[in-house]
N, C-alpha and C positions, 0 to 999 in steps of 0.2 A: 545550238541545240544542246550541246554537252553542258554548257554553263547553266542553261535553264534546268536540266535534269538534276544537276548537282545542287542547285538551290532548292528544288522541290524535295530532294532527299533530306537536305538539312532541315527544312520545315517539318517534314514528317518525323524526323528523329526528335526535334524539339517538342512536337505535339505529343509524342509517345511518352514523354517524361511528365506530362501535366496530370494533375488530379482530375477525375471525371467531374467533380463539382466545380472545377475551374476551367471547364472546356472552352469557355468564351475567351479566356486569356490568350489560349493557345492557338565600350564601347572608352606652359609658360605663357603667356598670353600673346594675342596677336597685336600687331603694332598699329593698326588703323581700322577705323570702322568700315572703310571701303573694302579692305581686304576681307574682313569678316563677312560682308555681304556677298562678296565673290565666292567665298568658300561655301556658304549656305546655299547659294544658287547652284554651285557646281555639284554639291552633294545631292540636291533634290533631283538633278537630272542624271545622276550616275547610272550608267548602264549595268554596272556590276550588281547593284542592289535593286534594280528596277523590278524584277520578278517577285522578290520577297516583299517589297513595299506594296505592289499592286495586290498581292494575295492577302495581305493583312490590313489593307487600308480601310475596309468596311467592317472589320470584326470588332465589336465592342470589347473594351477592356474593363472588367468588373472585379477588381480586387476586393477581398474581404478583410485583409489585414495589411496595414501599412506601417513600415518602420521609418521614422523621420530622424535622420542623422543631422544634427545641427552643429554649426561651427561655434567656436568661442570668439566673441567679438574682441576687438582690441581692448575695450574697456574691461571685459571679463578677464582677459589675459593679464592686464595690469593688476587687477584685484587679486588674482591668484598668485601672481608673482610677488606682490607685497601684501600678503594676507595679514601681516602684523601691524599694518598702518591703518589709522582711522581715515575716514573720507577726506577730512581736512588735510591730514598729513600726505595722503595720496595726491591731492591737488597740488600741494607744495612741491612734492617730489617730481611730478610731471612738469610743472612750470620751470623747475631748475634744469630740466633736460630739454626745455624748449618745446614741449608737447602741449597741445591745447586740450584741457580737460573737457570743456564744454563741447568741443567738436567730437571728441571720442564718445561722450555720452550721447550726443545727438545721433551718431551713426549706430551706436548700440541700440538705441530705441527704434531706428529704422529697421535694422535687422530683426529685432525682437517682434516688431509689429508684423512684418511680412512672414516670419516663421509662424506666429500665432494664427495668421490668416490661413495658412496651409493646414494647420492642425484642426482649426475650427471647421473648415470646409470639408475635410475628410470625415470628421465625426458627424457633422450634420447630414452627410450622405450615407450614414450607417456603416462606415468603414472603421473597424477596430484599429486604434492608432496608438503606437508607442513612440515617445520622443526620447532619443538617447544622444549623449555626447560621445566623444572619442573613447572615453574610458569604458563606456557601456556598449560599444559597438562590437559585440561578440558573435561568434559563430552561432550560438544558440538563438540570439535575437534575429540574426539574418535568416536562419532556417525557419523561424516562426512566421516571417512575413511573406506575403505574396508579392510585394513591391517595396523597393527601397527608394526613399525620396530624400534628397539632400537639400538643406537650406544653408547656403553659404556661397562659395564661388568655385572655381576650378580645383583649388586645392582640396576642398571638402569632397568634391566629386571624385577626384583621384583616390583619396583615402578610402572612400566607400567602395570604389571599383576594385581595389586591390584584394579585398577579402571575398568578393563574389566569385565563386568558382563555376557556377551554373550558367549555361547559355540560355536558360529559360527565364530566370528571375530578372525582371526589368529593373533598371536604375534610371531615375528621373531627377534632374538637377534643377533647383529653383535658385536663381541668383538673388539672394536676400537683400543685397545693397548694390544695385547697378551703378551707383555714383562712385563706388570705390573700386570696382573690378568689372572687367568685360564679361566674364562668365561664358566663354566660348562654348564650353561643354554643356552648359545649362540651356534650358528653354529660353526663347527670346525674352528680353526684359519686359516686354508688354505683359507677360503673364505673372510677373512678380507681384503686382497689385491686383491682378485679375485671375487669381488661381481658380476661382469657381468656373470661369470660362474654359480654362485648360482641362479641368476635370470633366466638364460636360463634353468636351471634344473626345476625351478618352472613352467615356461611357457611350457616346454615339458612334464611335468608330471613325471619327474624323481626324485621323492621324496616320503616321507611317512608322513602322518599325525600322530601326537601323541597327544592324549587327556590327558593332565596332570590333575589328580584329585586335588581338592582344598577343604579346610576345611571351612565349614559354622559355624558361631558362633552366638548363640542366648543368649543374656543376660537377666536376670530377677533380679529385685531389684530396690531400691529407686533411684539409679543413673544410671539406664540402658540407659538413653538417654543423659547422659552428653557427651559433645563433647570430642573427643580423643585428646591426646597430640601428635603432630607430632614430633617424635624423631629426624627426620632430622633437625628440628628447632634448636636443641641443638648442632649441629655439629660445629658451629663457635667457641664455647668454649671447647666442648668435642667431638672431632672426634671419629667416630666409625670405627674401623679397620676390622670389620668382613668381609665387602666387600670393597675392595680398592676404587672402584669408588664412593661409598657412601660418602667417606670423602670429596669428591670434590663438594658437593652441597652447596647451599646458605641456610640461616636459615629460609627463608619463602617459603611456598609452598602452592599450591592449594590442600589441603588435603580434603578427602571426607567429606562433610558437614552432620552432624547429625542434623536433623531438631529440632527446639525448639518447642516441642509439649506439650500438656497437659500431666500431669504426667501419665505415663502408666507403666505397669508391665514388658512387654516383648519387646525386641528390637532385631530384626535380623540385625546384623551389616552390614553396606553397603559395606563392603570389604570382600574378601575371602583370606584365607592364602594358598599360593602356597608352601611355605617351611614348616613353623611351627608356632605354637602358644606357647608362654611362659606364665605361670601363676606363680606368686610368689610375695614376698615382694619387694618393689621398691629398698630397700637397701639390697644388696646381703648378707651382713654379718648377717642379721636377719633371724631367723627361719620362714619358711612359714608353716602356719597351715591351713589345709583345709580338706574337705570331698570329697572322690573320689568314683565314681560308674562307673564300666566298663560294657557296654552292659546291661544285665538284672540283674547283681549282685547288692547286697545291698551296700549302702554307707559305706565307711570305713574312719575313721579319721586318718590323716597322718600328720607327721611333717618332713620337708625336706628342701632342699635349692631351692625348686621350682619344677615345673613340665613342661616338654616340650611334645608337641603332634605334630608329623610331618606326612607329606604325603610321598609317595615314592620318590617324587622329593626332599623333605627335608631330606630324609634318607642318603643323601650323604653330608649333610652340618653340622649344629650344632649338631644334634642328633648323627651323625657319630662320631664327635670329642668327644662327651661326653662319648660314650660307647666303643670306640676303645681300644684295648690293645696294649701295647708296647712289643717289643722283650725282653726287660728286665723282664717284668712281666711274659711272657710265659716261659722264661728260669727258673725263680724262681719257678713257679708252677710245671714244669716238674721235677725239682730237688726234690721238696717235694713229688711229686707222686712216683718218683723212690724210695725214702727212705721209704715211707709208704707201698708200694706194693712189695718191694724187687725186682722190675723188672729192668732189665738192659736197661735203656733209655739213648740214647746218648745226654745228656743234653748240651754237648759242641759243638754239630754239628750246625754250623750257618745256614746251608741250611734248616735243619729240623725246627729250631726255626723260620726262616723267613716264611717257608711254613705254619706252624701252625698259626702264627700271621696273615698272609694275609688271610687264610681261615676263621678265626674267624671274622676279620674285614669286609671281603666281605659279610659275612652272615648277616650283619646289613643292607644291602641295599635291597630294594624291588622295584618292578615295579611302576613307576610313574602313570601308567594307572589303577592301582588296587584300588578299592574302599575300602580302609583300612587305618587306622591310627596307628602309632606306638607311644606309650607313654614311657617316661622315668621319673622316680622319682629320682631327683637329690639328692645325698647324703642322703638317707632315714635314719631317726632316728627311730630305732626299740625299742619298749618297750615291754618286756614280750614275751609270746608265741602267742599272739592273732593277730599278723601281718600276714594277709592272702594274701594281694596283692603282686604280684611279682614286683620287682623294675623296670622292663621293660617288654613290651609285645605289643600285638596288640588288637585293638577293632574297632568296627564299629560305636559305639556311646559312648561318654564319657560325664559324668556330674560331674561338680566340684562346690562345695559350699564353699565360702570363710569364714574363721574364722580369717581373717587378718585385719589390721587397716590402713595400708599404702601400699596396694598391687596394682598390675597392671596385665592386660591381654594384651599381646603385639603380634601384627600380623606382621610376617615377619620382625621383628626388626625395623619396621617403625612407626606403629600407636599403641599408648598405651592407653588403656581404664581403668578407675578406676574399681577396683574389690575388694571392701572391705567387711567387716563382713556382712553376710546375703545375699550377691549377689550370684547368681547361673549362671553358664555358661554351655550350652549344645553344644557340638561339634559333628558334623557328616559330612558325605560326601554324596553329591547328584550329580548324573551324569550330571544334568543340569548345574552344576557349573564348569564343566571341562573346562580347558583352552586349546584352540586349538593351538598347536604348530606343528612344523614339524622337520623331521630329514633328513640330507643329508649325503652321504658317505664322509669319511674323505679325 
C-alpha cells in the first residue's frame, strides 16, 4: 500500500507541473535478441511500475510541439570530417581505409528515409515540428517542445536524455536503422517503418508510461565546477563503438555549460545519468585508487580498474557486459563442482550449460523504474583479509572519494568530469529526476 501511495503522489506532482492546455498529456547494447525479449517482458510485468502504467494506459497523449533530435549518419560524419574533399576524393579516401562507400550511403539513406517519415507523420497530424542535430539541441529548443523524439540509436537517445531535467517532458526513441544497432532504449523496431501506427497508439492512449530512474551526482572538491570534457568531441580521431550511432557525430556539440562561478565546494552536476557513471583513472592501464562508502557503511579504501554505478536501464548495457558469464566459464565451474562434491553433474549437456548461463546473466538485470543503483568494482585488487566490500551489489546512496591524480567521472559515456585526489562524489537517485518514456507492444 505504501508503494501505491508513493506512486500516486509522484503522478500528482507530475500532473501539477503540466499546462492546462496539455492536460491530456499528464528513462551499451545487449548481446542477444533473446535477452532483449526477456528484458521487455520483464519490464512489462514489473510490479514497481504497475500502478503508474495502469493509471496512464488509457490517457491519450496529444502533443502540440515536437522536437526531433536526429543523429549524424556515418556518411554525414565522413563528409564533415573531410569537408575539403570532393565526393570522388571521399570515395577514394574511404576505399584506402577499407570502408565501403556504397554501404555507408545506403545506410545513410535508410536513416534519412525513416527520419523523414517521423517528421512527415508529425506534421500531417497537426504537430508543430522542429528537426535539430546535436549542435542545435539546446535548452531553449527543449523547453519549447512538448515531447522529444530521437531518430538514431541508443547513443542519440542517451544524448537527448542527458539534457532533459523535467520528469514531465517525454522522450521517445525511434531506431532509424535497426540493421545497424539494436536500439534497446528505442521503441520496438516494428515502429521504425510504421511510425504512423505508433503515433495513433499514443493519440488513442494505447501505451504505457515508464519512468526510468536516473543518477544524480554531486561533486565536492577544488575542481568541482570545472567544465566537463565532451567525449563526443574526440570521436573524429577516436571513435567510440559502444553505441554505433555515437560514432557518427561531429566533434563539436552544445554540451551542458557549467557556470564559471566563484570557487565553491559543492556542485550538483547539470546532467543526469540514465545508464551509468564510471569513475576511475583516465588511462585504463593504471590502477584506480579510491574510497567507497555504500549507504550508511563506513568508507573502505579500494584499488581496482575503476568503478561503474548503473541504473536499471543501464543494467542491460555496460554493467551487464562487465558481469556476465560465458558458457565456457559455467561449464568449467560445473566441472570443478562435480569433482569437489562427487556429484554426477552432466557437465557436457549443452542445454543445461545454456540454461544456467542465461539464468545468471538475466539475474543481473533489474527494473528501470526501481530507485536503486547497482555498483561494480572492476578487477578488484584484494590485499589481506580486510576487504569487506563485495565486488558488486546494490545501494541507494554511494559516496566515492578520489585518491587518483588523472581520474575522471563519466556520465553515460558522454561527459567526463575531472575527479582527482581529494574530490568526492555522492551518487543517489531522486524520483524527481526520473525520465518519462513510454512502452508500446512489439
